[in-house]
Phi, psi and omega in degrees: 000129177277132179264132178281118180301328179294332182290331184260007183280128179276129177302140181306321177301322176293320179297313175306313179301312179299322177301316183289328184275357184280055178211130183303322181296316183294321177297319176295322179298312182292322174305307180297320181289327179296321180284317185263348174083308178212140180213157171260176185297318181299316176298319177293321176303315185285320182295319185266348178057050173226161183303153180296320179298321176298313181300316180297320182295315179290326176299318184294328179288336183261347180297130179103300183279322188241312186247154164244156177234150171221142182274134171228098183067235181272348181263149175255129179252143183239144174214158182275136179239352182249107182294337179293333175299319178292323175302317183299312177297323181291313179303317178288352178068037181270000000 
């Protein structure tokens, strides 16, 4: 049986999503946002128990493709816009 190479080609958007998600901190951020729906940087810093600068760095890598942000006063709040990110966390059993 011949396998059609096009059948097994992974869409570039999915490859890019996996690259972005390929870090334990980013997986944890998605997990927390999936559970809480929306969080600011301070809340994520407390939940993950890592420095604010680290959280901000990882959020910036996910902004656009996975997360959206909105300003409320002085704080930026983040929420998930790519449901595939939640599926990845779920498949990994996190």
